[in-house]
BALOBA-1460 file (C-alpha; in Angstrom, 3 decimals):
// residues 116
<rec num="1" residu="m" x="90.497" y="136.360" z="85.860"/>
<rec num="2" residu="i" x="92.232" y="139.331" z="87.466"/>
<rec num="3" residu="k" x="88.980" y="141.327" z="87.646"/>
<rec num="4" residu="e" x="87.176" y="138.361" z="89.259"/>
<rec num="5" residu="n" x="90.055" y="137.846" z="91.776"/>
<rec num="6" residu="i" x="90.649" y="134.328" z="90.483"/>
<rec num="7" residu="w" x="94.278" y="135.078" z="89.690"/>
<rec num="8" residu="v" x="96.732" y="137.666" z="91.026"/>
<rec num="9" residu="p" x="99.777" y="138.670" z="88.947"/>
<rec num="10" residu="r" x="103.075" y="137.766" z="90.597"/>
<rec num="11" residu="k" x="104.176" y="141.387" z="90.970"/>
<rec num="12" residu="l" x="101.000" y="142.146" z="92.963"/>
<rec num="13" residu="r" x="101.145" y="139.128" z="95.278"/>
<rec num="14" residu="v" x="101.910" y="139.631" z="98.935"/>
<rec num="15" residu="k" x="105.348" y="138.289" z="99.792"/>
<rec num="16" residu="d" x="105.231" y="135.240" z="102.033"/>
<rec num="17" residu="a" x="107.529" y="135.804" z="105.010"/>
<rec num="18" residu="i" x="108.103" y="132.063" z="105.383"/>
<rec num="19" residu="h" x="109.508" y="131.628" z="101.870"/>
<rec num="20" residu="q" x="111.996" y="134.469" z="101.505"/>
<rec num="21" residu="w" x="114.605" y="134.395" z="98.757"/>
<rec num="22" residu="r" x="118.108" y="133.772" z="99.939"/>
<rec num="23" residu="k" x="121.486" y="134.282" z="98.340"/>
<rec num="24" residu="r" x="122.846" y="131.212" z="96.586"/>
<rec num="25" residu="k" x="125.892" y="129.482" z="98.051"/>
<rec num="26" residu="e" x="129.223" y="130.575" z="96.598"/>
<rec num="27" residu="c" x="131.035" y="127.271" z="96.010"/>
<rec num="28" residu="f" x="130.190" y="123.870" z="94.594"/>
<rec num="29" residu="g" x="129.451" y="121.396" z="97.392"/>
<rec num="30" residu="e" x="128.395" y="123.925" z="100.034"/>
<rec num="31" residu="m" x="124.761" y="122.851" z="99.780"/>
<rec num="32" residu="v" x="122.809" y="120.328" z="97.744"/>
<rec num="33" residu="q" x="119.050" y="120.593" z="97.323"/>
<rec num="34" residu="t" x="117.180" y="117.339" z="96.820"/>
<rec num="35" residu="d" x="113.655" y="116.257" z="96.020"/>
<rec num="36" residu="g" x="111.762" y="113.340" z="94.558"/>
<rec num="37" residu="s" x="109.208" y="113.810" z="91.803"/>
<rec num="38" residu="i" x="106.692" y="111.119" z="90.826"/>
<rec num="39" residu="h" x="105.587" y="111.467" z="87.216"/>
<rec num="40" residu="d" x="104.788" y="109.552" z="84.051"/>
<rec num="41" residu="w" x="108.368" y="110.061" z="82.864"/>
<rec num="42" residu="l" x="108.015" y="107.389" z="80.159"/>
<rec num="43" residu="e" x="104.905" y="109.045" z="78.696"/>
<rec num="44" residu="g" x="102.683" y="105.975" z="79.003"/>
<rec num="45" residu="r" x="105.321" y="103.501" z="77.814"/>
<rec num="46" residu="g" x="105.927" y="102.192" z="81.326"/>
<rec num="47" residu="p" x="104.995" y="102.704" z="84.963"/>
<rec num="48" residu="k" x="105.123" y="106.021" z="86.783"/>
<rec num="49" residu="m" x="108.498" y="106.506" z="88.413"/>
<rec num="50" residu="v" x="110.110" y="108.793" z="90.937"/>
<rec num="51" residu="l" x="113.037" y="110.933" z="89.858"/>
<rec num="52" residu="m" x="115.301" y="111.542" z="92.844"/>
<rec num="53" residu="g" x="117.099" y="114.758" z="91.992"/>
<rec num="54" residu="y" x="120.073" y="116.525" z="93.574"/>
<rec num="55" residu="f" x="121.050" y="120.043" z="92.577"/>
<rec num="56" residu="d" x="124.135" y="121.925" z="93.695"/>
<rec num="57" residu="d" x="122.952" y="125.264" z="95.061"/>
<rec num="58" residu="a" x="125.919" y="127.306" z="93.774"/>
<rec num="59" residu="t" x="126.152" y="125.896" z="90.254"/>
<rec num="60" residu="g" x="122.840" y="124.163" z="89.601"/>
<rec num="61" residu="i" x="124.682" y="121.017" z="88.483"/>
<rec num="62" residu="p" x="122.103" y="118.207" z="88.560"/>
<rec num="63" residu="f" x="122.343" y="114.557" z="89.539"/>
<rec num="64" residu="a" x="119.307" y="112.282" z="89.248"/>
<rec num="65" residu="r" x="118.188" y="108.653" z="89.272"/>
<rec num="66" residu="f" x="114.877" y="106.899" z="88.714"/>
<rec num="67" residu="y" x="113.212" y="104.657" z="91.295"/>
<rec num="68" residu="s" x="109.891" y="102.850" z="91.507"/>
<rec num="69" residu="q" x="108.807" y="104.905" z="94.539"/>
<rec num="70" residu="e" x="110.010" y="107.683" z="96.819"/>
<rec num="71" residu="n" x="111.024" y="105.836" z="99.941"/>
<rec num="72" residu="t" x="113.965" y="105.481" z="102.317"/>
<rec num="73" residu="y" x="115.780" y="103.078" z="99.989"/>
<rec num="74" residu="a" x="115.518" y="105.479" z="97.044"/>
<rec num="75" residu="a" x="116.677" y="108.411" z="99.176"/>
<rec num="76" residu="m" x="119.657" y="106.569" z="100.677"/>
<rec num="77" residu="d" x="120.713" y="104.799" z="97.487"/>
<rec num="78" residu="s" x="120.569" y="107.960" z="95.386"/>
<rec num="79" residu="f" x="122.446" y="109.963" z="98.050"/>
<rec num="80" residu="k" x="125.142" y="107.258" z="98.251"/>
<rec num="81" residu="r" x="125.550" y="107.451" z="94.483"/>
<rec num="82" residu="y" x="125.679" y="111.265" z="94.632"/>
<rec num="83" residu="i" x="128.459" y="111.047" z="97.247"/>
<rec num="84" residu="e" x="130.390" y="108.525" z="95.154"/>
<rec num="85" residu="k" x="130.356" y="110.954" z="92.242"/>
<rec num="86" residu="y" x="130.741" y="114.359" z="93.942"/>
<rec num="87" residu="n" x="131.790" y="113.676" z="97.587"/>
<rec num="88" residu="i" x="129.847" y="114.629" z="100.711"/>
<rec num="89" residu="p" x="128.229" y="118.086" z="100.516"/>
<rec num="90" residu="a" x="128.694" y="120.493" z="103.432"/>
<rec num="91" residu="s" x="124.900" y="120.663" z="103.848"/>
<rec num="92" residu="i" x="121.798" y="119.218" z="102.275"/>
<rec num="93" residu="y" x="118.349" y="120.761" z="101.916"/>
<rec num="94" residu="f" x="115.358" y="118.471" z="101.495"/>
<rec num="95" residu="d" x="111.597" y="118.769" z="101.698"/>
<rec num="96" residu="r" x="109.533" y="117.708" z="104.684"/>
<rec num="97" residu="n" x="108.643" y="114.315" z="103.259"/>
<rec num="98" residu="s" x="108.203" y="111.630" z="105.898"/>
<rec num="99" residu="i" x="110.891" y="109.428" z="104.332"/>
<rec num="100" residu="y" x="113.424" y="111.763" z="105.972"/>
<rec num="101" residu="k" x="111.870" y="111.807" z="109.447"/>
<rec num="102" residu="t" x="109.469" y="109.892" z="111.581"/>
<rec num="103" residu="t" x="105.904" y="111.160" z="111.654"/>
<rec num="104" residu="r" x="104.757" y="109.016" z="114.552"/>
<rec num="105" residu="k" x="104.769" y="110.027" z="118.185"/>
<rec num="106" residu="p" x="107.692" y="108.596" z="120.183"/>
<rec num="107" residu="n" x="106.873" y="105.889" z="122.712"/>
<rec num="108" residu="l" x="107.761" y="106.320" z="126.384"/>
<rec num="109" residu="n" x="111.090" y="104.470" z="126.110"/>
<rec num="110" residu="e" x="112.148" y="106.625" z="123.150"/>
<rec num="111" residu="q" x="111.139" y="109.798" z="125.009"/>
<rec num="112" residu="l" x="113.138" y="108.797" z="128.102"/>
<rec num="113" residu="k" x="116.193" y="107.983" z="125.995"/>
<rec num="114" residu="g" x="115.785" y="111.170" z="123.926"/>
<rec num="115" residu="e" x="115.909" y="109.123" z="120.708"/>
<rec num="116" residu="i" x="113.209" y="111.006" z="118.828"/>
């Protein structure tokens, strides 16, 4: 695969300037990383579910809950439960999924009010 340029070993890959490694936070609660992952978690014994996961950046301590889909309810409910257990983190890092932001163009009233 290497000879046919189908696969490039990690040590030979060009570093992507957009995704640079950063130093982990020093203390618990400084930053929480979150993501939802849809998967057949029950291995065919039930429906596919979304695992909403939260991971403390400094310690890696996980927090997770299952939901039927990755939507605003799942994001807000799981975050509320995270806060109830660990308090409000100083910052949160999440992916660019549209449940966290609007993907539509603002209408004229919203533009004039600066709402979006």
